[in-house]
All heavy atoms as an XYZ file, in Angstrom:
654
protein
N       1.068    -51.359   -134.871
C       2.320    -50.758   -134.493
C       2.050    -49.614   -133.496
O       1.165    -48.761   -133.714
C       3.104    -50.240   -135.638
C       4.472    -49.730   -135.328
S       5.395    -49.113   -136.803
C       5.815    -50.676   -137.599
N       2.663    -49.534   -132.351
C       2.557    -48.530   -131.431
C       3.518    -47.403   -131.670
O       4.518    -47.579   -132.431
C       2.674    -49.024   -129.957
O       4.091    -49.442   -129.810
C       1.784    -50.138   -129.685
N       3.308    -46.265   -131.031
C       4.203    -45.184   -131.294
C       5.611    -45.501   -130.786
O       6.543    -45.082   -131.478
C       3.620    -43.838   -130.476
C       4.644    -42.716   -130.502
C       2.331    -43.473   -130.965
N       5.681    -46.253   -129.745
C       7.058    -46.632   -129.279
C       7.850    -47.548   -130.320
O       9.078    -47.526   -130.352
C       6.931    -47.420   -127.991
N       7.077    -48.137   -131.236
C       7.748    -49.057   -132.241
C       8.252    -48.261   -133.452
O       8.849    -48.797   -134.349
C       6.788    -50.172   -132.599
C       6.506    -51.085   -131.440
C       5.451    -52.081   -131.797
O       4.504    -51.819   -132.457
N       5.663    -53.325   -131.403
N       7.765    -46.977   -133.637
C       8.168    -46.209   -134.771
C       9.680    -45.954   -134.734
O      10.267    -45.580   -133.724
C       7.477    -44.899   -134.831
C       6.037    -44.913   -135.407
C       5.031    -44.366   -134.638
C       5.758    -45.493   -136.586
C       3.723    -44.434   -135.080
C       4.461    -45.574   -137.022
C       3.444    -45.116   -136.255
N      10.327    -46.056   -135.812
C      11.761    -45.751   -135.903
C      11.867    -44.221   -136.016
O      10.948    -43.503   -136.322
C      12.416    -46.403   -137.068
O      11.956    -45.872   -138.291
N      13.111    -43.761   -135.871
C      13.336    -42.299   -136.019
C      12.956    -41.870   -137.451
O      12.452    -40.819   -137.618
C      14.809    -42.027   -135.696
C      15.218    -40.572   -135.931
C      16.538    -40.221   -135.355
N      17.053    -38.953   -135.761
C      16.621    -37.802   -135.400
N      15.503    -37.707   -134.669
N      17.145    -36.677   -135.819
N      13.305    -42.717   -138.380
C      13.028    -42.452   -139.764
C      11.423    -42.366   -139.951
O      11.020    -41.396   -140.659
C      13.549    -43.561   -140.678
C      13.416    -43.237   -142.139
C      14.023    -44.277   -143.022
O      15.255    -44.479   -142.891
O      13.274    -44.940   -143.841
N      10.701    -43.255   -139.356
C       9.251    -43.143   -139.467
C       8.764    -41.863   -138.858
O       7.878    -41.215   -139.395
C       8.632    -44.349   -138.682
C       8.905    -45.690   -139.480
O       9.090    -45.718   -140.688
O       8.802    -46.711   -138.784
N       9.264    -41.475   -137.741
C       8.873    -40.277   -137.069
C       9.154    -39.054   -137.874
O       8.370    -38.138   -138.015
C       9.510    -40.145   -135.682
C       9.064    -41.221   -134.706
S       7.323    -41.138   -134.330
C       7.328    -39.828   -133.187
N      10.338    -39.038   -138.533
C      10.693    -37.920   -139.381
C       9.772    -37.860   -140.558
O       9.370    -36.729   -141.006
C      12.133    -37.960   -139.746
C      13.208    -37.736   -138.610
C      14.602    -37.978   -139.194
C      13.036    -36.260   -138.146
N       9.484    -38.997   -141.120
C       8.663    -39.080   -142.276
C       7.198    -38.564   -141.986
O       6.653    -37.742   -142.679
C       8.527    -40.490   -142.865
C       8.340    -40.595   -144.285
C       8.309    -41.998   -144.896
N       8.498    -43.120   -143.974
C       9.570    -43.902   -143.953
N      10.667    -43.546   -144.729
N       9.734    -44.875   -143.140
N       6.770    -38.986   -140.780
C       5.459    -38.563   -140.277
C       5.424    -37.039   -140.092
O       4.542    -36.367   -140.497
C       5.105    -39.283   -139.034
C       3.744    -38.798   -138.358
C       2.578    -39.269   -138.894
C       3.800    -37.921   -137.303
C       1.370    -38.813   -138.372
C       2.624    -37.502   -136.778
C       1.430    -37.941   -137.258
O       0.218    -37.496   -136.711
N       6.462    -36.565   -139.428
C       6.599    -35.083   -139.152
C       6.634    -34.368   -140.410
O       5.972    -33.294   -140.561
C       7.868    -34.799   -138.307
C       7.919    -33.354   -137.918
C       9.222    -33.091   -137.105
O       9.987    -33.952   -136.839
N       9.418    -31.866   -136.740
N       7.403    -34.813   -141.429
C       7.489    -34.168   -142.761
C       6.111    -34.077   -143.433
O       5.786    -33.110   -143.992
N       5.425    -35.248   -143.323
C       4.059    -35.301   -143.985
C       3.139    -34.292   -143.279
O       2.418    -33.547   -144.016
C       3.516    -36.663   -143.877
C       2.186    -36.856   -144.695
C       1.559    -38.187   -144.524
N       0.616    -37.883   -143.454
C       0.115    -38.883   -142.671
N       0.592    -40.127   -142.717
N      -0.763    -38.612   -141.679
N       3.207    -34.235   -141.990
C       2.302    -33.235   -141.267
C       2.657    -31.808   -141.644
O       1.750    -30.996   -141.895
C       2.453    -33.464   -139.775
C       1.800    -34.726   -139.294
C       0.374    -34.823   -139.534
O      -0.328    -33.895   -139.133
O      -0.127    -35.822   -140.104
N       3.957    -31.575   -141.674
C       4.362    -30.177   -142.065
C       3.990    -29.859   -143.483
O       3.611    -28.787   -143.776
C       5.925    -30.009   -141.885
C       6.332    -30.006   -140.400
C       7.792    -30.019   -140.263
O       8.532    -30.124   -141.249
O       8.221    -30.035   -139.080
N       4.070    -30.857   -144.371
C       3.695    -30.668   -145.767
C       2.217    -30.409   -145.912
O       1.798    -29.526   -146.651
N       1.399    -31.135   -145.122
C      -0.065    -30.921   -145.170
C      -0.413    -29.562   -144.677
O      -1.260    -28.828   -145.222
C      -0.704    -32.026   -144.253
C      -0.810    -33.411   -144.856
C      -1.296    -34.362   -143.829
C      -1.558    -33.477   -146.104
N       0.253    -29.139   -143.577
C      -0.017    -27.773   -143.104
C       0.388    -26.702   -144.024
O      -0.367    -25.765   -144.218
C       0.756    -27.615   -141.755
C       0.476    -26.328   -141.067
C       1.153    -26.196   -139.727
O       1.204    -27.266   -138.951
O       1.615    -25.125   -139.357
N       1.515    -26.839   -144.651
C       1.987    -25.842   -145.629
C       1.024    -25.828   -146.839
O       0.654    -24.773   -147.357
C       3.370    -26.188   -146.060
C       3.955    -25.098   -147.041
C       5.403    -25.373   -147.406
O       6.168    -25.938   -146.585
O       5.813    -24.985   -148.571
N       0.583    -26.999   -147.279
C      -0.278    -27.087   -148.359
C      -1.686    -26.404   -148.068
O      -2.225    -25.687   -148.912
N      -2.121    -26.666   -146.842
C      -3.312    -26.032   -146.431
C      -3.248    -24.457   -146.421
O      -4.123    -23.805   -146.883
C      -3.792    -26.521   -145.052
C      -5.040    -25.944   -144.409
C      -6.184    -26.272   -145.276
C      -5.232    -26.516   -142.939
N      -2.109    -24.031   -145.833
C      -1.901    -22.577   -145.793
C      -1.854    -21.933   -147.205
O      -2.474    -20.930   -147.449
C      -0.604    -22.180   -145.020
C      -0.712    -22.480   -143.551
C       0.608    -22.308   -142.838
O       1.547    -21.756   -143.440
O       0.683    -22.713   -141.648
N      -1.146    -22.658   -148.088
C      -1.050    -22.190   -149.499
C      -2.493    -22.189   -150.169
O      -2.826    -21.263   -150.908
C      -0.118    -22.965   -150.332
C       1.356    -22.733   -150.066
C       2.224    -23.555   -150.951
N       3.620    -23.429   -150.588
C       4.543    -24.071   -151.214
N       4.289    -24.949   -152.204
N       5.809    -23.862   -150.914
N      -3.195    -23.273   -149.911
C      -4.574    -23.377   -150.474
C      -5.509    -22.300   -149.943
O      -6.214    -21.675   -150.723
N      -5.415    -22.016   -148.681
C      -6.263    -20.950   -148.133
C      -5.906    -19.589   -148.684
O      -6.767    -18.803   -149.070
C      -6.126    -20.918   -146.573
C      -6.794    -22.075   -145.806
C      -6.396    -22.041   -144.369
C      -8.326    -22.083   -145.993
N      -4.628    -19.304   -148.863
C      -4.189    -17.987   -149.326
C      -4.648    -17.921   -150.835
O      -5.169    -16.874   -151.221
C      -2.631    -17.884   -149.279
C      -2.115    -16.570   -149.831
C      -2.585    -15.303   -149.111
O      -2.860    -15.413   -147.896
O      -2.749    -14.316   -149.783
N      -4.488    -18.932   -151.544
C      -4.919    -18.855   -152.978
C      -6.489    -18.797   -153.055
O      -6.910    -17.935   -153.867
C      -4.572    -20.237   -153.740
C      -4.867    -20.248   -155.086
C      -4.377    -21.513   -155.808
N      -4.845    -21.544   -157.214
C      -4.741    -22.651   -157.977
N      -4.156    -23.738   -157.478
N      -5.141    -22.644   -159.180
N      -7.136    -19.336   -152.164
C      -8.641    -19.246   -152.199
C      -8.998    -17.837   -151.824
O      -9.979    -17.239   -152.406
N      -8.381    -17.231   -150.881
C      -8.605    -15.841   -150.489
C      -8.359    -14.897   -151.673
O      -9.185    -14.044   -151.982
C      -7.700    -15.348   -149.354
C      -8.286    -15.757   -148.025
C      -7.502    -15.017   -146.908
N      -6.228    -15.580   -146.633
C      -5.896    -16.584   -145.879
N      -6.883    -17.178   -145.138
N      -4.711    -17.024   -145.688
N      -7.250    -15.114   -152.346
C      -6.922    -14.239   -153.498
C      -8.010    -14.332   -154.598
O      -8.408    -13.335   -155.184
C      -5.571    -14.588   -154.049
C      -4.437    -14.141   -153.110
C      -3.074    -14.699   -153.526
O      -2.955    -15.360   -154.592
O      -2.079    -14.493   -152.811
N      -8.337    -15.624   -154.899
C      -9.397    -15.876   -155.920
C     -10.730    -15.264   -155.536
O     -11.417    -14.730   -156.371
C      -9.416    -17.371   -156.243
C      -8.284    -17.883   -156.988
C      -8.327    -19.365   -157.303
O      -9.377    -19.975   -157.102
O      -7.267    -19.934   -157.678
N     -11.017    -15.420   -154.240
C     -12.295    -14.856   -153.786
C     -12.439    -13.361   -153.927
O     -13.398    -12.786   -154.257
N     -11.263    -12.724   -153.530
C     -11.214    -11.226   -153.691
C     -11.338    -10.846   -155.118
O     -12.051     -9.887   -155.456
C      -9.888    -10.665   -153.031
C      -9.813    -10.690   -151.566
C      -8.332    -10.377   -151.171
C     -10.761     -9.772   -150.957
N     -10.629    -11.555   -155.971
C     -10.710    -11.192   -157.463
C     -12.130    -11.378   -157.947
O     -12.660    -10.530   -158.663
C      -9.756    -12.048   -158.238
C      -9.692    -11.806   -159.703
C      -9.333    -10.329   -160.058
O      -8.560     -9.715   -159.263
O      -9.786     -9.801   -161.089
N     -12.755    -12.471   -157.662
C     -14.168    -12.688   -158.012
C     -15.157    -11.621   -157.472
O     -16.026    -11.192   -158.170
C     -14.690    -14.092   -157.578
C     -14.114    -15.221   -158.281
C     -14.710    -16.491   -157.833
N     -14.108    -17.625   -158.579
C     -14.320    -18.887   -158.267
N     -15.209    -19.221   -157.260
N     -13.771    -19.897   -158.866
N     -14.852    -11.282   -156.226
C     -15.693    -10.201   -155.603
C     -15.533     -8.862   -156.340
O     -16.578     -8.115   -156.567
N     -14.304     -8.552   -156.730
C     -14.072     -7.301   -157.444
C     -14.787     -7.356   -158.806
O     -15.457     -6.350   -159.157
C     -12.559     -7.113   -157.635
C     -11.861     -6.656   -156.475
C     -10.357     -6.268   -156.814
N      -9.577     -6.307   -155.683
C      -8.768     -7.218   -155.234
N      -8.497     -8.287   -156.052
N      -8.023     -7.170   -154.133
N     -14.595     -8.449   -159.507
C     -15.215     -8.543   -160.847
C     -16.743     -8.504   -160.695
O     -17.404     -7.793   -161.580
C     -14.777     -9.881   -161.507
C     -13.347     -9.962   -161.878
C     -13.002     -8.871   -162.925
O     -13.783     -8.595   -163.803
O     -11.884     -8.293   -162.717
N     -17.343     -9.183   -159.701
C     -18.790     -9.129   -159.552
C     -19.295     -7.738   -159.165
O     -20.219     -7.269   -159.709
C     -19.178    -10.058   -158.425
C     -20.686    -10.078   -158.109
C     -21.570    -10.591   -159.303
O     -20.997    -11.164   -160.254
O     -22.766    -10.460   -159.259
N     -18.499     -7.042   -158.361
C     -18.773     -5.633   -157.953
C     -18.822     -4.674   -159.188
O     -19.686     -3.896   -159.401
N     -17.736     -4.890   -160.000
C     -17.737     -4.063   -161.216
C     -18.830     -4.325   -162.132
O     -19.473     -3.453   -162.700
C     -16.331     -4.306   -161.952
C     -15.193     -3.754   -161.121
C     -16.339     -3.730   -163.376
C     -13.734     -4.149   -161.552
N     -19.138     -5.639   -162.331
C     -20.302     -5.979   -163.161
C     -21.569     -5.413   -162.624
O     -22.374     -4.826   -163.466
C     -20.391     -7.529   -163.223
C     -21.495     -8.006   -164.172
C     -21.811     -9.442   -164.047
N     -22.393     -9.809   -162.821
C     -23.721     -9.585   -162.503
N     -24.442     -8.951   -163.371
N     -24.219     -9.862   -161.303
N     -21.798     -5.451   -161.343
C     -23.066     -4.899   -160.812
C     -23.116     -3.354   -160.970
O     -24.139     -2.835   -161.358
C     -23.183     -5.228   -159.323
C     -23.696     -6.617   -159.006
C     -23.533     -6.878   -157.514
C     -25.084     -6.810   -159.454
N     -21.965     -2.632   -160.688
C     -21.950     -1.221   -160.889
C     -22.282     -0.791   -162.280
O     -23.119      0.112   -162.538
C     -20.663     -0.557   -160.371
C     -20.531      0.855   -160.746
C     -20.572     -0.772   -158.889
N     -21.631     -1.518   -163.232
C     -21.884     -1.185   -164.660
C     -23.444     -1.457   -165.043
O     -24.019     -0.619   -165.710
C     -21.050     -2.125   -165.568
C     -19.546     -1.716   -165.656
C     -18.846     -2.727   -166.590
C     -17.471     -2.278   -166.880
N     -16.763     -3.183   -167.824
N     -23.929     -2.529   -164.480
C     -25.343     -2.825   -164.773
C     -26.245     -1.759   -164.197
O     -27.227     -1.361   -164.791
C     -25.741     -4.218   -164.212
O     -24.951     -5.143   -164.901
N     -25.962     -1.307   -162.976
C     -26.752     -0.229   -162.299
C     -26.770      0.963   -163.191
O     -27.818      1.543   -163.470
C     -26.270      0.056   -160.922
C     -26.954      1.313   -160.347
C     -26.556     -1.120   -159.978
N     -25.560      1.424   -163.566
C     -25.450      2.614   -164.375
C     -26.178      2.449   -165.780
O     -26.839      3.407   -166.238
C     -24.056      3.055   -164.639
C     -23.452      3.738   -163.395
C     -22.333      3.251   -162.773
C     -24.022      4.922   -162.928
C     -21.783      3.876   -161.683
C     -23.521      5.529   -161.782
C     -22.393      5.039   -161.184
O     -21.868      5.710   -160.080
N     -25.974      1.250   -166.341
C     -26.640      1.031   -167.669
C     -28.149      1.096   -167.556
O     -28.845      1.810   -168.384
C     -26.241     -0.387   -168.213
C     -26.887     -0.673   -169.490
C     -26.443     -2.124   -170.065
N     -26.489     -3.201   -169.086
C     -27.552     -3.800   -168.744
N     -28.717     -3.548   -169.296
N     -27.501     -4.811   -167.834
N     -28.745      0.476   -166.528
C     -30.193      0.449   -166.351
C     -30.660      1.877   -165.975
O     -31.771      2.285   -166.434
C     -30.535     -0.584   -165.342
C     -30.325     -2.083   -165.790
C     -30.630     -2.988   -164.571
C     -31.208     -2.366   -166.943
N     -29.889      2.577   -165.163
C     -30.283      3.963   -164.821
C     -30.286      4.790   -166.017
O     -31.240      5.607   -166.195
C     -29.246      4.487   -163.787
C     -29.632      5.887   -163.344
O     -30.694      6.131   -162.768
O     -28.775      6.821   -163.472
N     -29.318      4.693   -166.950
C     -29.290      5.447   -168.153
C     -30.436      5.125   -169.069
O     -30.889      5.950   -169.848
C     -27.906      5.168   -168.907
N     -30.897      3.889   -168.926
C     -32.084      3.497   -169.765
C     -33.426      3.965   -169.152
O     -34.462      3.691   -169.660
C     -32.139      1.967   -169.988
C     -30.941      1.515   -170.800
C     -30.911     -0.046   -170.911
O     -31.754     -0.732   -170.324
N     -29.916     -0.548   -171.584
N     -33.335      4.630   -168.003
C     -34.553      5.169   -167.424
C     -35.281      4.279   -166.435
O     -36.361      4.620   -165.989
N     -34.668      3.220   -165.983
C     -35.266      2.316   -165.032
C     -35.393      3.045   -163.636
O     -34.442      3.774   -163.348
C     -34.492      1.050   -164.814
C     -34.588     -0.027   -165.913
C     -34.211      0.167   -167.143
C     -35.243     -1.208   -165.541
C     -34.418     -0.773   -168.105
C     -35.371     -2.235   -166.491
C     -34.981     -2.038   -167.799
O     -35.157     -2.968   -168.786
N     -36.414      2.763   -162.950
C     -36.557      3.242   -161.600
C     -35.613      2.502   -160.686
O     -35.242      1.347   -160.919
C     -38.049      3.114   -161.078
N     -35.251      3.152   -159.594
C     -34.331      2.542   -158.635
C     -34.837      1.181   -158.171
O     -34.045      0.238   -158.058
C     -34.042      3.500   -157.459
C     -33.262      2.770   -156.353
C     -33.248      4.687   -157.912
N     -36.142      1.133   -157.829
C     -36.697     -0.148   -157.373
C     -36.691     -1.290   -158.423
O     -36.435     -2.387   -158.107
C     -38.096      0.049   -156.860
O     -38.930      0.623   -157.988
N     -36.816     -0.836   -159.689
C     -36.754     -1.829   -160.792
C     -35.336     -2.274   -161.010
O     -35.139     -3.475   -161.298
C     -37.266     -1.172   -162.093
C     -38.788     -0.912   -162.015
O     -39.490     -1.593   -161.155
O     -39.215     -0.048   -162.737
N     -34.407     -1.384   -160.820
C     -32.894     -1.764   -160.962
C     -32.582     -2.807   -159.869
O     -32.014     -3.857   -160.080
C     -32.004     -0.628   -160.846
C     -32.200      0.290   -162.064
C     -30.555     -1.080   -160.775
C     -31.495      1.633   -161.951
N     -33.082     -2.523   -158.673
C     -32.852     -3.429   -157.465
C     -33.445     -4.805   -157.802
O     -32.786     -5.813   -157.514
C     -33.403     -2.792   -156.261
N     -34.652     -4.785   -158.269
C     -35.335     -6.072   -158.554
C     -34.586     -6.829   -159.667
O     -34.280     -8.024   -159.498
C     -36.805     -5.863   -158.929
O     -37.476     -5.129   -157.901
C     -37.495     -7.155   -159.270
N     -34.229     -6.114   -160.702
C     -33.591     -6.781   -161.864
C     -32.217     -7.365   -161.453
O     -31.850     -8.449   -161.888
C     -33.395     -5.742   -162.905
C     -32.654     -6.200   -164.115
C     -33.581     -7.106   -165.052
O     -34.798     -7.000   -164.960
O     -32.985     -7.911   -165.802
N     -31.465     -6.707   -160.599
C     -30.179     -7.116   -160.206
C     -30.038     -7.849   -158.915
O     -28.967     -8.154   -158.430
C     -29.191     -5.940   -160.235
C     -29.070     -5.215   -161.554
C     -28.160     -4.022   -161.425
C     -28.537     -6.130   -162.635
N     -31.248     -8.117   -158.317
C     -31.347     -8.799   -156.999
C     -30.508     -8.144   -155.965
O     -29.664     -8.739   -155.226
C     -30.951    -10.261   -157.172
C     -31.830    -10.986   -158.133
C     -31.468    -12.485   -158.270
O     -30.380    -12.858   -157.939
N     -32.370    -13.235   -158.917
N     -30.633     -6.783   -155.903
C     -30.057     -6.045   -154.855
C     -31.098     -5.282   -154.055
O     -32.206     -5.222   -154.485
C     -29.148     -4.885   -155.558
C     -28.066     -5.492   -156.447
S     -27.252     -4.132   -157.459
C     -26.449     -3.230   -156.116
N     -30.651     -4.678   -152.979
C     -31.581     -3.852   -152.222
C     -31.645     -2.435   -152.877
O     -30.748     -1.989   -153.544
C     -31.144     -3.756   -150.780
O     -29.906     -2.978   -150.663
N     -32.700     -1.739   -152.631
C     -32.913     -0.363   -153.128
C     -31.874      0.502   -152.530
O     -31.291      1.345   -153.217
C     -34.329      0.150   -152.764
C     -34.450      1.615   -153.051
C     -35.415     -0.617   -153.534
N     -31.472      0.252   -151.272
C     -30.392      1.013   -150.646
C     -29.068      0.881   -151.284
O     -28.305      1.850   -151.431
C     -30.260      0.628   -149.118
C     -31.474      1.067   -148.320
C     -32.742      0.167   -148.475
O     -32.595     -1.006   -148.921
O     -33.817      0.673   -148.283
N     -28.747     -0.342   -151.746
C     -27.476     -0.591   -152.399
C     -27.490      0.115   -153.767
O     -26.468      0.694   -154.167
C     -27.289     -2.132   -152.669
C     -26.954     -2.875   -151.426
C     -27.021     -4.358   -151.612
O     -27.883     -4.892   -152.354
O     -26.159     -5.065   -151.001
N     -28.577      0.104   -154.515
C     -28.645      0.827   -155.762
C     -28.501      2.316   -155.523
O     -27.725      2.987   -156.264
C     -29.971      0.493   -156.473
C     -30.092      1.417   -157.764
C     -30.077     -0.988   -156.841
N     -29.179      2.822   -154.521
C     -29.056      4.283   -154.265
C     -27.580      4.590   -153.860
O     -27.111      5.715   -154.251
C     -29.970      4.631   -153.058
C     -31.430      4.670   -153.493
C     -32.282      5.055   -152.255
C     -33.754      5.091   -152.653
N     -34.628      5.436   -151.468
N     -26.894      3.800   -153.108
C     -25.486      4.137   -152.754
C     -24.627      4.135   -153.984
O     -23.745      5.030   -154.035
C     -24.958      2.969   -151.812
C     -25.469      3.143   -150.414
C     -24.902      2.058   -149.499
N     -23.475      1.901   -149.542
C     -22.838      0.814   -149.247
N     -23.539     -0.282   -148.829
N     -21.519      0.716   -149.274
N     -24.880      3.273   -154.920
C     -24.049      3.297   -156.157
C     -24.296      4.606   -157.024
O     -23.433      5.212   -157.525
C     -24.342      2.141   -157.102
C     -23.754      0.820   -156.372
C     -23.739      2.270   -158.440
C     -24.210     -0.440   -156.973
N     -25.575      4.980   -157.049
C     -25.985      6.203   -157.809
C     -25.788      7.486   -157.064
O     -25.837      8.550   -157.772
C     -27.440      6.070   -158.274
C     -27.772      4.868   -159.255
C     -29.245      4.765   -159.411
C     -27.036      4.999   -160.489
N     -25.399      7.468   -155.889
C     -25.214      8.738   -155.084
C     -24.156      9.661   -155.706
O     -24.318     10.819   -155.684
C     -24.840      8.409   -153.668
C     -25.951      8.115   -152.725
C     -25.479      7.765   -151.378
O     -24.312      7.638   -151.103
O     -26.364      7.633   -150.477
N     -23.070      9.173   -156.097
C     -21.931      9.990   -156.536
C     -22.191     10.551   -157.861
O     -22.405     10.694   -158.756
C     -20.647      9.210   -156.389
C     -20.279      8.847   -154.991
O     -20.743      9.626   -154.114
O     -19.597      7.844   -154.843
């Protein structure tokens, strides 16, 4: 079937499907962003708690970095304040 053979109803159905797909994609991306931000926050909180816990236990900054798979600079930034 060629484009010229599509009825008005077919064209409206196709347009509706395309709009629905686009809206679904936008909603999915927004949901993914929100979930990603939430996961990032949770991971950040977990890492900060772990840094402080290991620091309180007397671990050296370099050992904390190795244990938590972070850079020494990141550990130092957390412990600065």
